[in-house]
C-alpha positions as CSV (number, residue, x, y, z in Angstrom):
1,M,14.6,2.4,1.8
2,G,15.7,0.1,-1.0
3,N,13.8,-1.4,-3.8
4,T,11.2,-3.9,-2.9
5,E,11.4,-7.3,-4.5
6,A,9.2,-7.6,-7.5
7,S,8.0,-11.0,-6.4
8,T,7.2,-10.0,-2.8
9,R,3.5,-10.5,-2.1
10,Y,1.6,-8.2,0.2
11,R,-1.8,-8.0,1.9
12,I,-3.4,-5.4,4.2
13,A,-3.0,-6.2,7.9
14,P,-6.4,-7.2,9.4
15,H,-6.1,-4.8,12.3
16,L,-6.6,-1.7,10.2
17,A,-9.6,0.5,9.4
18,W,-9.5,3.3,7.0
19,R,-11.6,6.1,5.4
20,L,-11.1,8.3,2.3
21,V,-11.8,11.9,3.2
22,D,-11.6,14.2,0.2
23,D,-8.2,13.3,-1.3
24,Q,-6.6,12.0,1.9
25,T,-6.9,8.7,3.7
26,L,-7.2,8.2,7.4
27,V,-5.9,4.9,8.7
28,M,-6.5,3.6,12.2
29,D,-4.5,0.9,13.7
30,L,-7.1,-0.9,15.9
31,T,-4.4,-2.5,18.1
32,N,-3.1,0.8,19.4
33,K,-5.9,3.1,18.4
34,Q,-3.5,5.4,16.6
35,T,-4.7,7.3,13.5
36,Y,-2.5,8.1,10.5
37,E,-3.2,10.6,7.7
38,F,-2.0,9.9,4.2
39,N,-1.4,12.8,1.8
40,S,-2.9,12.7,-1.7
41,T,0.0,10.7,-3.2
42,A,0.0,8.1,-0.4
43,S,-3.8,8.0,-0.7
44,A,-3.6,7.2,-4.4
45,I,-1.2,4.4,-3.7
46,W,-3.3,3.1,-0.8
47,H,-6.4,3.1,-3.0
48,M,-4.6,0.9,-5.5
49,I,-3.4,-1.3,-2.6
50,F,-7.0,-1.6,-1.3
51,L,-8.3,-2.6,-4.8
52,Q,-5.6,-5.2,-5.3
53,N,-6.1,-6.5,-1.8
54,Q,-9.8,-7.1,-2.6
55,K,-9.0,-8.8,-5.9
56,H,-6.3,-11.1,-4.4
57,E,-7.6,-11.6,-0.9
58,Q,-7.9,-15.4,-1.3
59,G,-4.9,-15.7,-3.6
60,G,-2.0,-15.1,-1.3
61,G,-1.7,-11.4,-1.7
62,W,-0.5,-9.1,-4.5
63,T,2.8,-7.8,-5.9
64,K,4.1,-4.3,-6.2
65,E,3.6,-4.4,-10.0
66,V,-0.1,-4.8,-9.8
67,V,-0.3,-1.6,-7.8
68,L,2.4,0.3,-9.8
69,T,1.0,-0.4,-13.3
70,P,-2.4,1.4,-12.9
71,L,-0.7,4.3,-11.2
72,L,1.7,4.7,-14.1
73,Q,-1.3,4.7,-16.5
74,V,-2.8,7.7,-14.8
75,S,0.4,9.6,-13.9
76,N,2.4,12.0,-16.0
77,A,5.4,11.6,-13.7
78,D,8.6,9.8,-14.5
79,P,7.9,6.1,-14.1
80,R,11.2,5.7,-12.1
81,H,9.9,8.4,-9.7
82,V,6.5,6.8,-9.3
83,G,8.3,3.4,-8.7
84,R,10.5,4.9,-6.0
85,Q,7.4,6.4,-4.3
86,V,5.6,3.1,-4.3
87,D,8.8,1.3,-3.0
88,E,9.1,3.8,-0.2
89,F,5.4,3.7,0.7
90,L,5.4,-0.1,0.7
91,A,8.5,-0.3,2.9
92,E,7.0,2.3,5.3
93,C,3.7,0.4,5.5
94,V,5.5,-2.9,6.2
95,A,7.6,-1.2,8.9
96,R,4.5,0.2,10.6
97,G,2.6,-3.1,10.3
98,F,0.0,-1.8,7.8
99,L,1.0,-4.4,5.2
100,L,2.0,-8.0,5.7
101,Q,4.5,-9.7,3.4
102,E,3.8,-13.2,2.2
103,G,4.7,-15.7,4.9
104,R,4.9,-13.1,7.7
105,E,2.4,-12.1,10.3
106,A,2.1,-8.8,12.2
């Protein structure tokens, strides 16, 4: 999974429901009724995605940077490592249809 474009804009697909349970997130794809469980790292990224999605819902989505910046502020990890984790998570979410990229529909 390569680097995501810094200018790519995302939004959460409308066919998802999710719940935070302890430090894990459960996501249900309402189209196929499958449930996915995110570990604590993925849950932290998803929480930032959710917050940015709410902020930018009417503005055409959000970029990777607005998710990455707050994560870097609370993480002691190498910023390159955190950036790679976010890139990989975004790519996986796009591939699974959890996130829509600007100009694309699920």
